[in-house]
DOPAFI-399208 format. One record per atom (N, C-alpha, C): atom name; x, y, z; residue in one letter. Coordinates in pm, 1 decimal, padded with zeros to 6 digits. Example, Ala and Ser with C-alpha at 12.3 -4.5 7.8 and 13.67 -1.06 7.14 Angstrom:
! residues 2
atom, x, y, z, type
N, 01319.0, -00569.0, 00780.0, A $
CA, 01230.0, -00450.0, 00780.0, A $
C, 01320.0, -00330.0, 00780.0, A $
N, 01285.0, -00225.0, 00708.0, S $
CA, 01367.0, -00106.0, 00714.0, S $
C, 01290.0, 00003.0, 00787.0, S $
This chain:
! residues 114
atom, x, y, z, type
N, 00758.2, -01228.0, -03436.0, X $
CA, 00821.6, -01118.8, -03369.7, X $
C, 00974.9, -01171.6, -03356.7, X $
N, 01040.6, -01063.3, -03370.9, X $
CA, 01201.2, -01118.4, -03347.9, X $
C, 01235.3, -01094.2, -03197.3, X $
N, 01289.4, -01181.8, -03147.5, X $
CA, 01340.4, -01200.8, -02983.6, X $
C, 01438.6, -01089.9, -02989.9, X $
N, 01425.0, -00990.5, -02852.5, X $
CA, 01507.2, -00865.3, -02825.9, X $
C, 01676.0, -00949.3, -02830.0, X $
N, 01647.4, -01073.4, -02763.0, X $
CA, 01811.2, -01142.4, -02735.4, X $
C, 01788.4, -01289.1, -02837.0, X $
N, 01821.4, -01258.5, -02973.0, X $
CA, 01817.2, -01370.3, -03055.0, X $
C, 01949.4, -01463.4, -03007.9, X $
N, 01900.0, -01576.6, -03016.6, X $
CA, 02010.0, -01695.2, -02957.7, X $
C, 02073.7, -01769.5, -03104.6, X $
N, 02198.8, -01804.6, -03112.3, X $
CA, 02297.1, -01756.3, -02992.8, X $
C, 02351.7, -01610.4, -03010.6, X $
N, 02388.8, -01565.8, -02868.1, X $
CA, 02453.7, -01466.3, -02877.4, X $
C, 02618.1, -01491.4, -02917.0, X $
N, 02690.6, -01394.2, -02998.9, X $
CA, 02802.8, -01439.1, -03019.9, X $
C, 02905.8, -01363.8, -02950.6, X $
N, 03029.4, -01428.7, -02898.1, X $
CA, 03136.1, -01310.6, -02813.3, X $
C, 03232.9, -01368.1, -02884.0, X $
N, 03331.4, -01234.6, -02888.9, X $
CA, 03483.8, -01247.8, -02943.6, X $
C, 03535.8, -01153.6, -02850.7, X $
N, 03662.8, -01197.2, -02794.5, X $
CA, 03760.8, -01135.7, -02680.8, X $
C, 03889.4, -01163.7, -02754.2, X $
N, 03994.9, -01090.1, -02693.3, X $
CA, 04116.2, -01098.0, -02721.6, X $
C, 04215.8, -01059.9, -02595.8, X $
N, 04327.5, -01151.4, -02590.9, X $
CA, 04419.8, -01128.4, -02496.1, X $
C, 04566.7, -01138.6, -02542.5, X $
N, 04657.5, -01102.7, -02498.1, X $
CA, 04786.6, -01142.1, -02528.3, X $
C, 04845.1, -01284.5, -02456.3, X $
N, 04906.9, -01375.0, -02530.1, X $
CA, 05006.4, -01471.6, -02485.4, X $
C, 05134.7, -01426.2, -02435.9, X $
N, 05177.7, -01485.0, -02338.7, X $
CA, 05326.6, -01431.9, -02312.0, X $
C, 05414.6, -01541.7, -02411.3, X $
N, 05510.9, -01484.7, -02501.5, X $
CA, 05581.2, -01534.2, -02598.7, X $
C, 05643.1, -01664.0, -02538.4, X $
N, 05703.8, -01664.0, -02405.1, X $
CA, 05754.4, -01811.4, -02356.2, X $
C, 05679.5, -01892.7, -02296.9, X $
N, 05557.1, -01869.8, -02290.7, X $
CA, 05451.2, -01937.1, -02289.9, X $
C, 05376.8, -02003.8, -02350.2, X $
N, 05360.5, -01971.6, -02490.2, X $
CA, 05293.5, -02027.5, -02596.9, X $
C, 05306.9, -02172.9, -02626.9, X $
N, 05420.1, -02231.8, -02636.4, X $
CA, 05412.6, -02346.2, -02673.6, X $
C, 05306.6, -02447.1, -02531.8, X $
N, 05343.5, -02429.8, -02412.6, X $
CA, 05274.6, -02483.9, -02298.9, X $
C, 05133.6, -02425.0, -02300.1, X $
N, 05087.5, -02300.1, -02361.5, X $
CA, 04950.6, -02277.1, -02353.0, X $
C, 04877.9, -02366.0, -02463.7, X $
N, 04984.8, -02386.4, -02571.3, X $
CA, 04895.7, -02493.8, -02669.8, X $
C, 04925.4, -02632.1, -02627.2, X $
N, 04988.2, -02677.2, -02541.6, X $
CA, 04998.5, -02808.6, -02499.2, X $
C, 04891.4, -02840.8, -02418.3, X $
N, 04845.4, -02729.5, -02325.7, X $
CA, 04728.8, -02751.2, -02239.6, X $
C, 04613.3, -02758.1, -02304.2, X $
N, 04589.5, -02674.6, -02420.2, X $
CA, 04463.6, -02673.0, -02501.1, X $
C, 04442.8, -02779.8, -02574.1, X $
N, 04550.0, -02871.1, -02625.5, X $
CA, 04531.1, -02982.4, -02702.3, X $
C, 04484.2, -03087.1, -02629.6, X $
N, 04467.1, -03062.3, -02474.7, X $
CA, 04410.9, -03154.7, -02403.7, X $
C, 04349.4, -03117.0, -02279.2, X $
N, 04237.9, -02996.9, -02297.1, X $
CA, 04166.8, -02956.7, -02197.3, X $
C, 04103.8, -03047.3, -02125.8, X $
N, 04106.2, -03016.9, -02015.6, X $
CA, 04069.5, -03110.2, -01858.0, X $
C, 03919.9, -03146.6, -01919.8, X $
N, 03867.1, -03284.2, -01908.3, X $
CA, 03727.6, -03321.5, -01934.2, X $
C, 03628.3, -03232.4, -01854.8, X $
N, 03674.0, -03220.4, -01707.5, X $
CA, 03589.2, -03129.2, -01612.8, X $
C, 03549.7, -03002.3, -01647.3, X $
N, 03651.5, -02945.8, -01712.0, X $
CA, 03653.3, -02789.6, -01772.4, X $
C, 03582.3, -02773.6, -01898.0, X $
N, 03591.2, -02867.9, -01966.0, X $
CA, 03488.1, -02884.5, -02077.8, X $
C, 03359.2, -02917.1, -02060.3, X $
N, 03303.1, -02988.2, -01974.6, X $
CA, 03195.9, -03025.0, -01919.4, X $
C, 03123.1, -02866.1, -01866.9, X $
N, 03214.6, -02814.9, -01778.0, X $
CA, 03130.5, -02707.0, -01725.0, X $
C, 03117.3, -02585.4, -01850.8, X $
N, 03193.5, -02597.0, -01946.7, X $
CA, 03192.1, -02493.1, -02051.5, X $
C, 03031.9, -02506.0, -02108.3, X $
N, 03018.6, -02669.9, -02155.1, X $
CA, 02897.8, -02707.6, -02225.1, X $
C, 02768.6, -02667.9, -02112.9, X $
N, 02774.6, -02714.2, -01975.1, X $
CA, 02662.6, -02700.4, -01881.7, X $
C, 02634.5, -02533.1, -01873.4, X $
N, 02732.8, -02433.8, -01913.9, X $
CA, 02720.5, -02299.4, -01879.9, X $
C, 02657.8, -02241.9, -02029.0, X $
N, 02616.9, -02352.7, -02090.8, X $
CA, 02549.4, -02324.4, -02228.4, X $
C, 02635.4, -02242.0, -02356.3, X $
N, 02777.9, -02276.0, -02345.0, X $
CA, 02880.5, -02220.9, -02432.8, X $
C, 02883.0, -02326.7, -02537.1, X $
N, 02880.1, -02286.7, -02663.2, X $
CA, 02912.3, -02364.2, -02797.7, X $
C, 02985.1, -02315.7, -02895.7, X $
N, 03033.4, -02396.4, -02965.5, X $
CA, 03103.8, -02338.6, -03091.0, X $
C, 03248.7, -02232.9, -03025.0, X $
N, 03282.9, -02307.3, -02927.3, X $
CA, 03419.1, -02211.9, -02890.2, X $
C, 03556.6, -02246.1, -02946.2, X $
N, 03634.2, -02136.3, -02993.3, X $
CA, 03734.0, -02147.3, -03050.7, X $
C, 03830.0, -02015.6, -03003.8, X $
N, 03953.4, -02075.1, -03001.2, X $
CA, 04059.4, -01988.9, -02965.8, X $
C, 04170.9, -01959.6, -03106.1, X $
N, 04197.9, -01856.8, -03146.7, X $
CA, 04280.1, -01866.4, -03243.0, X $
C, 04410.0, -01780.9, -03199.1, X $
N, 04529.6, -01804.0, -03270.7, X $
CA, 04654.4, -01739.9, -03247.2, X $
C, 04713.6, -01646.8, -03350.3, X $
N, 04768.9, -01525.4, -03343.5, X $
CA, 04814.5, -01433.7, -03432.1, X $
C, 04944.5, -01352.3, -03366.4, X $
N, 05052.1, -01363.1, -03400.7, X $
CA, 05141.3, -01268.5, -03360.2, X $
C, 05133.2, -01230.1, -03211.8, X $
N, 05124.1, -01331.5, -03131.2, X $
CA, 05112.0, -01322.2, -02970.6, X $
C, 05005.5, -01278.6, -02940.8, X $
N, 04894.3, -01272.9, -03022.5, X $
CA, 04770.6, -01240.1, -02974.3, X $
C, 04661.3, -01355.3, -02973.2, X $
N, 04564.0, -01387.9, -02884.6, X $
CA, 04478.7, -01479.1, -02873.9, X $
C, 04339.0, -01432.0, -02921.4, X $
N, 04273.9, -01460.4, -02999.2, X $
CA, 04100.8, -01426.2, -03015.0, X $
C, 04030.2, -01546.5, -02976.6, X $
N, 03951.9, -01521.4, -02881.7, X $
CA, 03834.7, -01617.0, -02843.2, X $
C, 03713.6, -01595.9, -02926.9, X $
N, 03644.5, -01709.4, -02953.9, X $
CA, 03511.4, -01680.5, -02991.7, X $
C, 03425.6, -01798.5, -02942.4, X $
N, 03289.0, -01765.3, -02917.5, X $
CA, 03222.0, -01862.0, -02862.2, X $
C, 03088.3, -01796.4, -02877.4, X $
N, 02957.1, -01906.4, -02899.5, X $
CA, 02821.9, -01868.2, -02904.3, X $
C, 02772.1, -01911.5, -02739.6, X $
N, 02676.4, -01822.0, -02733.1, X $
CA, 02627.2, -01871.6, -02562.8, X $
C, 02450.3, -01898.6, -02645.1, X $
N, 02432.3, -02022.6, -02568.6, X $
CA, 02285.3, -02061.2, -02597.2, X $
C, 02194.1, -02052.6, -02504.5, X $
N, 02228.0, -02001.5, -02362.0, X $
CA, 02138.2, -01995.4, -02255.0, X $
C, 02057.6, -01884.5, -02236.4, X $
N, 01961.7, -01881.2, -02162.5, X $
CA, 01896.2, -01786.2, -02109.1, X $
C, 01946.3, -01672.7, -02002.4, X $
N, 02045.4, -01710.4, -01923.6, X $
CA, 02089.7, -01587.6, -01830.4, X $
C, 02247.0, -01609.3, -01819.7, X $
N, 02313.5, -01536.9, -01944.6, X $
CA, 02445.6, -01513.9, -01913.6, X $
C, 02537.6, -01482.2, -01794.0, X $
N, 02482.5, -01404.9, -01728.6, X $
CA, 02504.2, -01354.4, -01625.3, X $
C, 02550.1, -01505.2, -01486.0, X $
N, 02424.2, -01549.7, -01473.5, X $
CA, 02417.2, -01653.5, -01405.7, X $
C, 02506.5, -01777.2, -01423.5, X $
N, 02520.0, -01807.5, -01567.7, X $
CA, 02626.0, -01910.4, -01623.3, X $
C, 02759.9, -01875.4, -01620.0, X $
N, 02800.0, -01751.1, -01616.5, X $
CA, 02926.4, -01695.0, -01610.8, X $
C, 02983.6, -01734.0, -01465.9, X $
N, 02834.0, -01692.7, -01376.5, X $
CA, 02919.3, -01675.6, -01250.6, X $
C, 02910.8, -01844.1, -01207.8, X $
N, 02832.7, -01919.6, -01234.4, X $
CA, 02845.5, -02094.4, -01185.5, X $
C, 02996.4, -02117.1, -01256.3, X $
N, 03032.0, -02094.2, -01367.1, X $
CA, 03146.3, -02106.2, -01410.2, X $
C, 03255.8, -02057.7, -01335.3, X $
N, 03245.8, -01943.7, -01284.8, X $
CA, 03351.3, -01892.5, -01209.8, X $
C, 03358.8, -01941.3, -01060.9, X $
N, 03258.0, -02001.3, -01019.4, X $
CA, 03272.9, -02072.3, -00912.1, X $
C, 03299.4, -02233.4, -00916.7, X $
N, 03321.6, -02278.2, -01002.1, X $
CA, 03357.7, -02422.6, -01043.9, X $
C, 03503.6, -02434.2, -01012.3, X $
N, 03555.4, -02524.1, -00899.9, X $
CA, 03673.3, -02566.5, -00862.9, X $
C, 03765.1, -02595.1, -00971.2, X $
N, 03715.6, -02688.9, -01048.3, X $
CA, 03806.3, -02737.2, -01150.0, X $
C, 03830.7, -02619.7, -01264.4, X $
N, 03754.0, -02538.8, -01288.8, X $
CA, 03767.3, -02423.2, -01377.0, X $
C, 03841.6, -02320.4, -01315.1, X $
N, 03839.0, -02307.3, -01172.9, X $
CA, 03934.1, -02220.4, -01100.3, X $
C, 04095.0, -02287.0, -01111.4, X $
N, 04095.3, -02372.6, -01108.3, X $
CA, 04227.1, -02432.0, -01105.4, X $
C, 04267.6, -02417.5, -01262.1, X $
N, 04195.0, -02444.3, -01340.1, X $
CA, 04231.6, -02426.2, -01502.6, X $
C, 04286.2, -02280.8, -01496.2, X $
N, 04206.5, -02190.4, -01465.4, X $
CA, 04221.4, -02053.6, -01507.0, X $
C, 04365.1, -02001.2, -01425.2, X $
N, 04402.7, -02073.1, -01302.8, X $
CA, 04521.2, -02045.4, -01218.6, X $
C, 04637.6, -02080.8, -01281.4, X $
N, 04633.5, -02190.1, -01396.2, X $
CA, 04734.2, -02217.8, -01456.2, X $
C, 04734.8, -02125.2, -01606.4, X $
N, 04643.3, -02111.4, -01644.1, X $
CA, 04653.9, -02008.5, -01772.6, X $
C, 04688.2, -01861.4, -01752.0, X $
N, 04643.3, -01812.9, -01653.1, X $
CA, 04620.6, -01662.3, -01616.5, X $
C, 04771.1, -01615.5, -01631.3, X $
N, 04870.1, -01696.6, -01562.6, X $
CA, 05030.7, -01645.8, -01574.3, X $
C, 05060.7, -01658.3, -01717.3, X $
N, 05023.2, -01744.2, -01787.4, X $
CA, 05062.4, -01737.9, -01918.0, X $
C, 05016.2, -01610.2, -02022.8, X $
N, 04918.8, -01550.9, -01965.5, X $
CA, 04838.0, -01459.7, -02067.3, X $
C, 04910.5, -01309.2, -02033.4, X $
N, 04861.2, -01216.1, -02087.6, X $
CA, 04901.6, -01073.0, -02086.6, X $
C, 04770.4, -00985.8, -02118.4, X $
N, 04680.4, -00958.2, -02015.6, X $
CA, 04566.3, -00896.2, -02037.2, X $
C, 04580.7, -00761.0, -02128.9, X $
N, 04512.3, -00711.6, -02217.3, X $
CA, 04514.2, -00582.8, -02276.4, X $
C, 04470.8, -00474.5, -02168.4, X $
N, 04568.4, -00359.5, -02164.3, X $
CA, 04525.9, -00247.8, -02051.6, X $
C, 04424.3, -00184.8, -02056.7, X $
N, 04348.6, -00175.8, -02169.2, X $
CA, 04201.7, -00102.3, -02189.4, X $
C, 04109.8, -00211.5, -02182.6, X $
N, 04118.8, -00312.7, -02136.3, X $
CA, 04004.6, -00402.7, -02113.0, X $
C, 03915.5, -00332.6, -02000.8, X $
N, 03750.2, -00373.8, -01981.1, X $
CA, 03692.6, -00310.3, -01872.2, X $
C, 03722.8, -00363.7, -01739.2, X $
N, 03697.4, -00286.6, -01635.6, X $
CA, 03698.6, -00334.8, -01504.2, X $
C, 03649.2, -00455.7, -01489.4, X $
N, 03696.4, -00581.5, -01392.0, X $
CA, 03660.7, -00716.8, -01399.1, X $
C, 03653.5, -00808.6, -01500.2, X $
N, 03729.7, -00759.0, -01644.8, X $
CA, 03756.3, -00839.9, -01729.6, X $
C, 03877.2, -00898.6, -01752.5, X $
N, 03900.7, -01010.9, -01790.2, X $
CA, 04027.6, -01060.7, -01796.0, X $
C, 04085.8, -01057.9, -01957.8, X $
N, 03999.1, -01128.6, -02032.6, X $
CA, 04017.7, -01112.6, -02153.1, X $
C, 03907.0, -00964.1, -02210.2, X $
N, 03972.1, -00872.2, -02308.0, X $
CA, 03900.2, -00800.4, -02346.1, X $
C, 03787.0, -00818.1, -02461.3, X $
N, 03683.6, -00755.5, -02421.3, X $
CA, 03596.4, -00802.5, -02503.7, X $
C, 03596.9, -00727.7, -02669.2, X $
N, 03505.6, -00762.7, -02769.4, X $
CA, 03530.7, -00708.0, -02883.2, X $
C, 03364.5, -00690.5, -02925.3, X $
N, 03315.0, -00578.0, -03025.1, X $
CA, 03222.9, -00548.8, -03067.1, X $
C, 03207.4, -00630.5, -03189.7, X $
N, 03066.3, -00709.8, -03227.1, X $
CA, 03042.5, -00748.5, -03354.4, X $
C, 03042.0, -00639.5, -03460.6, X $
N, 03096.0, -00636.7, -03575.6, X $
CA, 03059.5, -00540.5, -03672.2, X $
C, 03004.0, -00599.0, -03774.0, X $
N, 03008.7, -00742.6, -03805.2, X $
CA, 02970.6, -00798.0, -03906.0, X $
C, 02912.6, -00965.5, -03901.1, X $
N, 02848.1, -01017.0, -03942.7, X $
CA, 02796.4, -01135.5, -03921.3, X $
C, 02717.5, -01243.5, -04035.8, X $
N, 02756.3, -01312.4, -04069.3, X $
CA, 02654.4, -01380.6, -04205.4, X $
C, 02669.7, -01514.9, -04179.7, X $
N, 02551.7, -01577.5, -04173.7, X $
CA, 02529.5, -01731.5, -04145.5, X $
C, 02534.4, -01810.3, -04277.3, X $
């Protein structure tokens, strides 16, 4: 029987990066703080990538846990992650049509092939 929520769940989202901040954004992401990476892993996120094209960042990750909302709350409450976000957010320019409470605009998956 097929699970109603097969693992992993795949997530894609987009946000703009401020052009004057792109180089700094890349420098930070070339050496993400170990505590931030550890929290990402503890929150059951795997295969996390961020791509760039023309001022737009596309993020992709797979969620392998059982309670996405609880894991995202745990990540949001982490002091190291909060500090990281406080540095990243001024470099980003969120899309105006993102849902309330979202920073990156979520995307709908229309195709997947393993």
